[in-house]
C-alpha positions as a Python dict, from the first residue, in 0.01 Angstrom:
ca = {
    (1, 'M'): (0, 0, 0),
    (2, 'L'): (-76, -245, -280),
    (3, 'V'): (-321, -438, -62),
    (4, 'L'): (-507, -120, 33),
    (5, 'A'): (-513, -5, -330),
    (6, 'N'): (-653, -343, -432),
    (7, 'L'): (-927, -322, -171),
    (8, 'F'): (-1039, 11, -317),
    (9, 'M'): (-1025, -118, -673),
    (10, 'T'): (-1209, -440, -594),
    (11, 'F'): (-1491, -239, -437),
    (12, 'A'): (-1490, 0, -734),
    (13, 'W'): (-1514, -287, -983),
    (14, 'Y'): (-1745, -528, -802),
    (15, 'G'): (-1901, -365, -494),
    (16, 'H'): (-2176, -204, -699),
    (17, 'L'): (-2304, -551, -793),
    (18, 'K'): (-2424, -588, -435),
    (19, 'T'): (-2489, -237, -308),
    (20, 'L'): (-2610, -49, -617),
    (21, 'K'): (-2807, -316, -804),
    (22, 'D'): (-3127, -113, -795),
    (23, 'R'): (-2960, 216, -896),
    (24, 'P'): (-2907, 342, -1252),
    (25, 'L'): (-2586, 238, -1425),
    (26, 'Y'): (-2454, 595, -1438),
    (27, 'T'): (-2475, 611, -1057),
    (28, 'A'): (-2268, 294, -1024),
    (29, 'I'): (-2015, 432, -1273),
    (30, 'L'): (-1976, 765, -1092),
    (31, 'I'): (-1943, 603, -750),
    (32, 'S'): (-1697, 347, -886),
    (33, 'W'): (-1486, 625, -1040),
    (34, 'A'): (-1484, 807, -709),
    (35, 'I'): (-1364, 494, -528),
    (36, 'A'): (-1106, 424, -802),
    (37, 'F'): (-961, 773, -755),
    (38, 'F'): (-845, 675, -406),
    (39, 'E'): (-706, 350, -543),
    (40, 'Y'): (-490, 543, -788),
    (41, 'C'): (-374, 779, -512),
    (42, 'I'): (-230, 473, -338),
    (43, 'Q'): (-137, 255, -636),
    (44, 'V'): (75, 506, -826),
    (45, 'P'): (307, 588, -533),
    (46, 'A'): (327, 218, -443),
    (47, 'N'): (441, 132, -796),
    (48, 'R'): (693, 414, -796),
    (49, 'M'): (842, 294, -469),
    (50, 'G'): (830, -69, -581),
    (51, 'S'): (1006, 11, -909),
    (52, 'E'): (1315, 107, -709),
    (53, 'T'): (1347, -257, -600),
    (54, 'Y'): (1155, -470, -851),
    (55, 'S'): (1142, -492, -1229),
    (56, 'L'): (821, -406, -1413),
    (57, 'P'): (726, -774, -1469),
    (58, 'Q'): (794, -848, -1102),
    (59, 'L'): (570, -560, -995),
    (60, 'K'): (293, -690, -1220),
    (61, 'I'): (308, -1042, -1078),
    (62, 'I'): (312, -907, -721),
    (63, 'Q'): (5, -700, -808),
    (64, 'E'): (-178, -998, -960),
    (65, 'I'): (-110, -1220, -658),
    (66, 'I'): (-236, -948, -425),
    (67, 'T'): (-540, -906, -650),
    (68, 'M'): (-622, -1277, -626),
    (69, 'V'): (-593, -1277, -246),
    (70, 'V'): (-798, -959, -202),
    (71, 'F'): (-1061, -1076, -450),
    (72, 'A'): (-1096, -1414, -279),
    (73, 'G'): (-1152, -1242, 56),
    (74, 'F'): (-1393, -993, -100),
    (75, 'A'): (-1589, -1267, -276),
    (76, 'L'): (-1610, -1480, 37),
    (77, 'F'): (-1677, -1221, 308),
    (78, 'Y'): (-1852, -935, 128),
    (79, 'M'): (-2028, -1096, -168),
    (80, 'K'): (-2090, -1426, 16),
    (81, 'A'): (-1969, -1618, -291),
    (82, 'P'): (-1805, -1953, -228),
    (83, 'V'): (-1432, -1982, -287),
    (84, 'T'): (-1401, -2292, -502),
    (85, 'R'): (-1117, -2525, -584),
    (86, 'N'): (-1058, -2319, -896),
    (87, 'Y'): (-939, -2029, -676),
    (88, 'V'): (-678, -2264, -534),
    (89, 'Y'): (-572, -2379, -882),
    (90, 'A'): (-551, -2021, -1008),
    (91, 'S'): (-347, -1927, -701),
    (92, 'I'): (-106, -2211, -769),
    (93, 'C'): (-65, -2084, -1124),
    (94, 'M'): (5, -1734, -991),
    (95, 'L'): (267, -1872, -752),
    (96, 'G'): (423, -2050, -1050),
    (97, 'A'): (429, -1720, -1237),
    (98, 'A'): (598, -1557, -938),
    (99, 'W'): (856, -1833, -925),
    (100, 'F'): (942, -1786, -1293),
    (101, 'I'): (950, -1405, -1280),
    (102, 'F'): (1170, -1391, -967),
    (103, 'R'): (1415, -1670, -1048),
    (104, 'K'): (1763, -1563, -1148),
}
């Protein structure tokens, strides 16, 4: 559920940069809000279910790691932006954060 929610949110935040460049800003805002609505319909239940197993900080780190993975795929395949070494470095930092947040 978190991956699907992230796909919606990534499109809401960044998709307009490609598909709505020539449209007025208010159009991009309204369409992004509409897309974000579906993200929240998935994200909120996912967090509620996840909170039964994970702590709040653990949920946040899981979310951020998923966000990095989804964004990298979005940037590469949809926006045709190169994934640089810095993505790898940032991902390593996120894995380090996960290690610290999940260690006993």
